[in-house]
C-alpha positions as CSV (number, residue, x, y, z in Angstrom):
1,M,86.9,131.2,-79.1
2,A,83.2,131.0,-78.9
3,S,81.5,127.7,-78.2
4,P,79.9,126.2,-81.3
5,T,77.0,124.8,-79.2
6,P,75.4,126.3,-76.1
7,L,77.2,125.4,-72.9
8,N,75.4,124.1,-69.8
9,G,76.2,123.4,-66.1
10,T,79.7,124.2,-64.8
11,E,81.1,124.8,-68.3
12,L,78.5,127.6,-68.8
13,V,79.3,129.2,-65.4
14,D,83.0,129.0,-66.0
15,C,82.7,130.6,-69.5
16,A,80.3,133.3,-68.2
17,R,82.6,134.2,-65.4
18,A,85.6,134.4,-67.7
19,N,83.6,136.8,-70.0
20,A,81.6,138.7,-67.4
21,Q,83.7,141.8,-67.4
22,Q,83.0,142.3,-71.2
23,G,79.3,142.3,-70.7
24,I,76.3,140.0,-71.2
25,E,76.3,140.2,-75.0
26,T,79.9,139.0,-75.2
27,A,79.4,136.4,-72.5
28,A,76.3,135.0,-74.3
29,Y,78.1,134.9,-77.6
30,Q,81.2,133.2,-76.1
31,C,79.1,130.6,-74.3
32,G,77.4,129.6,-77.5
33,Y,74.1,131.5,-77.2
34,G,74.7,134.1,-79.9
35,Q,72.1,136.9,-79.6
36,D,69.6,134.9,-77.4
37,L,70.3,136.8,-74.2
38,N,67.1,135.6,-72.5
39,K,68.0,131.9,-73.0
40,F,71.5,132.6,-71.9
41,A,70.4,134.3,-68.7
42,K,67.8,131.5,-67.9
43,E,70.4,128.8,-68.4
44,L,73.0,130.6,-66.4
45,R,70.6,131.1,-63.5
46,Q,69.7,127.4,-63.6
47,A,73.4,126.4,-63.7
48,C,74.2,128.7,-60.8
49,E,71.2,127.3,-58.7
50,D,72.4,123.7,-59.5
51,M,75.8,124.7,-58.1
52,N,74.3,126.5,-55.1
53,L,75.7,129.8,-56.2
54,Q,73.8,132.9,-55.0
55,V,74.1,135.0,-58.2
56,K,71.4,137.5,-59.3
57,E,73.2,139.0,-62.3
58,L,76.3,138.3,-64.5
59,S,78.5,140.7,-62.6
60,G,78.0,138.6,-59.4
61,L,80.3,136.0,-61.0
62,I,83.2,138.4,-60.9
63,T,85.3,137.6,-57.9
64,D,87.6,139.8,-55.8
65,Q,90.5,137.9,-57.3
66,D,89.4,138.8,-60.8
67,M,89.2,142.4,-59.8
68,I,92.7,142.4,-58.3
69,L,94.1,140.7,-61.5
70,Q,92.4,143.4,-63.6
71,L,93.8,146.2,-61.6
72,G,97.4,145.1,-62.0
73,T,98.5,148.0,-59.9
74,G,101.3,146.1,-58.1
75,E,104.9,147.0,-58.1
76,I,107.5,144.5,-59.3
77,V,110.3,144.1,-56.7
78,A,113.3,142.3,-58.1
79,P,117.1,142.7,-58.1
80,D,118.8,144.6,-60.9
81,T,121.1,141.7,-61.7
82,E,121.3,138.0,-60.9
83,S,124.2,138.5,-58.6
84,E,122.6,141.4,-56.7
85,L,120.1,139.8,-54.2
């Protein structure tokens, strides 16, 4: 659900990170900035600087862990029945 008001600080960074894979338009909208991509980018840069994060663009917020979760190319290893361990 999109924020009704523009987010700032850690909330902005968290929201932007959660939506980074969908692109800047979606991230800006979800973070409460609507179509104002310039203001979103400016506020996100400032929030990242305040948190000492070295991020030059939105995709820099996507972590390796996010990429692994997205891939989902693991194999589930489990017994066929509860009694068969």
